C-alpha positions as CSV (number, residue, x, y, z in Angstrom):
1,M,0.0,0.0,0.0
2,N,1.1,3.6,-0.7
3,N,0.7,4.6,3.0
4,V,3.0,1.8,4.1
5,H,5.7,2.9,1.6
6,S,5.3,6.5,2.7
7,A,5.6,5.5,6.3
8,K,8.8,3.6,5.7
9,A,10.2,6.5,3.7
10,L,9.4,8.9,6.5
11,S,10.9,6.6,9.1
12,V,14.2,6.6,7.1
13,L,14.1,10.3,6.8
14,R,13.5,10.6,10.6
15,H,16.8,8.9,11.2
16,Q,18.9,10.2,8.2
17,N,17.6,13.6,7.1
18,P,19.7,16.3,8.6
19,A,16.9,18.8,8.9
20,W,14.7,16.3,10.7
21,L,17.7,15.4,13.0
22,L,18.1,19.1,13.8
23,L,14.5,19.5,14.9
24,A,14.4,16.3,16.8
25,S,17.5,17.2,18.9
26,R,16.7,17.5,22.6
27,R,18.2,21.0,22.9
28,A,17.4,22.1,19.4
29,P,15.2,25.1,20.6
30,L,18.1,26.5,22.5
31,V,20.8,25.9,19.9
32,L,18.6,27.2,17.0
33,A,17.6,30.3,19.1
34,C,21.4,31.1,19.4
35,L,22.6,30.2,16.0
36,Q,19.9,32.0,13.9
37,P,20.6,35.5,15.1
38,L,24.4,34.9,14.9
39,F,24.2,33.8,11.3
40,E,21.7,36.5,10.4
41,S,24.0,39.2,11.8
42,T,27.1,37.9,9.9
43,H,25.4,36.6,6.7
44,K,28.1,34.0,6.3
45,Q,30.1,32.4,9.1
46,V,30.3,32.6,12.9
47,L,33.3,32.2,15.2
48,L,33.0,28.9,17.0
49,E,34.0,30.4,20.3
50,D,31.3,33.1,19.9
51,A,28.7,30.5,19.4
52,E,29.9,28.5,22.4
53,A,29.8,31.6,24.6
54,Y,26.4,32.6,23.4
55,L,25.0,29.1,23.8
56,S,26.5,28.6,27.3
57,E,24.6,31.7,28.5
58,T,21.4,30.4,27.0
59,F,22.0,27.0,28.7
60,R,22.5,28.9,32.0
61,D,19.2,30.6,31.6
62,F,17.4,27.3,31.1
63,A,19.4,25.4,33.8
64,N,16.3,24.5,35.8
65,D,14.2,23.3,32.8
66,S,14.0,19.5,33.0
67,D,13.2,19.3,29.2
68,Y,16.9,19.9,28.4
69,G,18.5,17.5,30.9
70,F,21.4,19.6,32.1
71,Q,23.6,17.4,34.4
72,S,26.0,20.0,35.8
73,D,26.6,23.8,36.1
74,N,29.5,23.8,33.6
75,F,27.4,25.2,30.8
76,H,30.4,26.3,28.7
77,L,31.6,22.7,28.5
78,Q,28.1,21.4,27.7
79,A,27.7,24.1,25.0
80,K,31.0,23.1,23.5
81,R,30.0,19.4,23.5
82,E,26.6,20.2,22.0
83,L,28.1,22.1,19.1
84,N,30.7,19.5,18.6
85,L,27.9,16.9,18.4
86,W,26.2,19.0,15.7
87,I,29.4,19.3,13.8
88,K,30.1,15.6,14.0
89,K,26.6,14.8,12.6
90,E,27.3,17.4,9.9
91,L,24.3,19.5,11.0
92,I,26.7,22.5,10.9
93,V,30.1,22.8,9.3
94,E,33.3,23.8,11.1
95,R,36.4,25.1,9.3
96,Q,39.4,26.7,11.0
97,G,37.5,27.9,14.0
98,E,34.5,29.1,12.2
99,I,31.1,27.4,11.7
100,F,28.9,27.6,8.6
101,A,25.2,27.0,8.2
102,T,24.3,23.9,6.2
103,D,21.4,23.6,3.8
104,A,19.6,21.6,6.4
105,L,20.1,24.3,9.0
106,Q,18.8,27.0,6.6
107,R,15.7,24.9,5.8
108,V,15.0,24.5,9.6
109,F,15.4,28.3,10.0
110,H,12.8,28.8,7.2
111,F,10.5,26.2,8.8
112,I,10.5,27.6,12.3
113,G,10.1,31.1,10.9
114,G,7.0,30.0,9.0
115,V,5.6,28.2,12.1
116,A,6.2,31.1,14.4
117,E,4.7,33.7,12.1
118,Q,1.0,34.4,12.1
119,R,-0.9,33.5,9.0
120,F,-1.3,36.4,6.6
121,M,-2.3,37.0,3.0
122,T,0.8,36.4,0.8
123,T,-0.9,36.4,-2.6
124,T,-0.9,39.9,-4.1
125,A,-1.9,41.4,-7.4
126,S,1.7,41.7,-8.5
127,R,2.4,38.0,-7.7
128,L,-0.6,36.9,-9.6
129,A,0.4,39.0,-12.5
130,T,3.9,37.4,-12.4
131,V,2.5,33.9,-12.4
132,Q,0.1,34.7,-15.2
133,R,3.0,36.2,-17.3
134,E,5.3,33.3,-16.6
135,I,2.6,30.8,-17.6
136,K,2.0,32.7,-20.8
137,N,5.8,32.8,-21.6
138,L,6.1,29.1,-20.9
139,A,3.3,28.3,-23.2
140,V,4.8,30.3,-26.0
141,N,8.3,28.9,-25.5
142,L,7.0,25.4,-25.5
143,S,5.0,26.0,-28.7
144,N,6.3,25.1,-32.1
145,D,3.7,27.2,-33.9
146,V,5.3,30.1,-35.7
147,K,2.1,32.1,-35.8
148,T,1.6,31.9,-32.1
149,K,5.2,33.1,-31.5
150,R,4.8,36.0,-33.9
151,Q,1.6,37.1,-32.3
152,F,3.2,37.0,-28.9
153,I,6.3,39.0,-30.0
154,K,4.1,41.6,-31.8
155,A,2.0,42.0,-28.6
156,E,5.1,42.6,-26.6
157,I,6.4,45.2,-29.1
158,Q,3.0,47.0,-29.0
159,Q,3.1,47.1,-25.2
160,L,6.6,48.5,-25.3
161,Q,5.7,51.1,-28.0
162,L,2.7,52.2,-25.8
163,Q,5.1,52.7,-22.8
164,L,7.5,54.7,-25.0
165,A,4.6,56.9,-26.2
166,K,3.6,57.6,-22.6
167,L,7.2,58.5,-21.7
168,D,7.4,60.8,-24.8
169,M,4.3,62.6,-23.4
170,G,5.9,63.0,-20.0
171,E,3.7,60.3,-18.3
172,V,5.7,58.4,-15.8
173,E,4.1,55.8,-13.6
174,P,6.6,54.7,-10.9
175,L,5.8,51.9,-8.4
176,N,3.9,53.0,-5.4
177,A,5.4,52.4,-1.9
178,H,3.6,49.1,-1.4
179,E,4.6,47.7,-4.8
180,A,8.2,48.9,-4.4
181,I,8.6,47.3,-1.0
182,E,7.1,44.1,-2.2
183,N,9.3,43.9,-5.3
184,I,12.5,44.8,-3.4
185,Q,11.8,42.3,-0.6
186,S,11.2,39.5,-3.2
187,L,14.4,40.4,-5.0
188,Y,16.3,40.5,-1.7
189,S,15.0,37.1,-0.7
190,L,15.9,35.6,-4.0
191,A,19.4,37.1,-3.8
192,M,20.0,35.9,-0.3
193,S,18.9,32.4,-1.3
194,L,22.0,32.3,-3.6
195,K,24.1,31.7,-0.5
196,D,22.8,28.2,-0.4
197,D,23.7,27.6,-4.0
198,F,27.2,29.0,-3.6
199,R,27.7,27.0,-0.4
200,R,26.9,23.8,-2.3
201,V,29.4,24.9,-5.0
202,E,32.1,25.4,-2.4
203,D,31.3,22.0,-0.8
204,A,31.5,20.2,-4.1
205,Y,34.9,21.7,-4.9
206,R,36.2,20.9,-1.5
207,Q,35.0,17.3,-1.8
208,A,36.7,17.1,-5.2
209,D,39.9,18.4,-3.7
210,R,39.8,15.7,-0.9
211,D,39.1,13.0,-3.4
212,L,42.0,14.0,-5.6
213,R,44.4,14.2,-2.6
214,H,43.3,10.7,-1.5
215,K,43.8,9.3,-5.1
216,I,47.2,10.9,-5.3
217,I,48.3,9.3,-2.0
218,Q,46.9,5.9,-2.9
219,T,48.1,5.7,-6.5
220,Q,51.4,7.7,-6.2
221,T,50.9,9.3,-9.6
222,N,53.3,11.6,-11.3
223,R,52.8,15.4,-11.7
224,G,51.5,15.1,-15.3
225,E,48.8,12.6,-14.3
226,I,47.9,14.8,-11.3
227,V,47.4,17.8,-13.5
228,D,45.3,15.7,-15.9
229,Q,43.1,14.4,-13.1
230,L,42.7,18.0,-11.7
231,L,41.5,19.3,-15.1
232,D,39.2,16.3,-15.6
233,N,37.7,16.9,-12.1
234,H,37.2,20.5,-12.9
235,D,35.4,19.7,-16.2
236,A,33.3,17.1,-14.4
237,L,32.3,19.6,-11.7
238,L,31.2,22.2,-14.3
239,Q,28.7,19.6,-15.5
240,T,27.1,19.2,-12.1
241,P,24.2,21.5,-11.0
242,E,26.6,23.3,-8.6
243,G,29.2,23.8,-11.4
244,R,26.6,25.1,-13.8
245,V,25.5,27.7,-11.2
246,L,29.1,28.8,-10.8
247,N,29.8,28.9,-14.5
248,I,26.6,31.0,-15.2
249,F,27.6,33.4,-12.4
250,T,31.1,33.9,-13.6
251,S,30.2,34.2,-17.3
252,S,27.2,36.6,-16.9
253,Y,28.3,38.8,-14.0
254,I,32.1,38.8,-13.5
255,T,32.9,40.4,-16.8
256,P,34.9,43.6,-17.6
257,C,31.8,45.5,-18.7
258,N,30.0,45.0,-15.4
259,W,32.8,46.5,-13.4
260,N,32.3,49.7,-15.4
261,K,28.8,50.2,-14.0
262,P,29.3,52.0,-10.6
263,R,25.8,53.4,-10.9
264,C,24.3,49.9,-11.0
265,N,26.4,48.8,-8.0
266,C,25.3,51.9,-6.1
267,E,21.7,51.2,-6.8
268,I,22.1,47.6,-5.5
269,L,23.6,48.9,-2.2
270,C,20.7,51.4,-1.9
271,I,18.2,48.6,-2.4
272,L,19.7,46.5,0.3
273,N,19.8,49.6,2.6
274,F,16.1,50.3,1.8
275,V,15.1,46.7,2.7
276,N,16.9,47.0,6.0
277,K,15.6,50.5,6.7
278,P,12.3,50.9,4.8
279,S,11.8,54.3,6.3
280,T,14.6,55.7,4.1
281,P,13.2,57.3,0.9
282,F,14.3,55.0,-1.9
283,N,14.3,57.6,-4.6
284,K,16.5,59.9,-2.5
285,A,18.9,57.0,-1.7
286,I,19.5,56.5,-5.4
């Protein structure tokens, strides 16, 4: 039966899925409450000693709570052991005295954030318009009918010509405050999600480096073979989802022409500042 298969699959996930293990950890509420603000404040990595100090203070505050099973008053040692356990289970990553959030940890942050928030209306007119537009674009791109594609392109041209005519007459329709905030927040959330993609890229390259080192030690290859293996591994990585992300980023963004656009870079900084401080007038910031 399907429900038996689903139950078995969920049972496996309960014991193996990192995100599930995070949530099932006995002291997860305390650890997550400490790590989330630390990672949000740095946007990348956190010093392990800072995390240990912050977590030990939290453990001290909940010392009398039987749910967390504290056995002694040496909370710094218990905090250190707790974080080491999470690192050993690869729930967080430690490199040279710094800890990094894993994909599982980020998913847990999103999950608990959604659970903690009150339900509110997320569907807006602009989002509906975006969905409708993307559905239409997808239908046209999947079609092999020349007539349909021509009609679509002509409609797009007519719409652009209408916008140009309005501009020629001095009619400018900027986004209102609500629309501007919504669009900027969506862009900001999408941009911040790229951290997970680039973290996977980094992990993939680090794993390839470890595999290559082990192979060199085991086979005792010469320098020429090492270089060949390195290039082969690099080409193979570029064919993975992580490699394609990196390749697209480097080819479309890190180009000489993009570094000659200080105006664009300035506007990006203003957008991020506007998201963090929405009271700041966006048009004045730019």
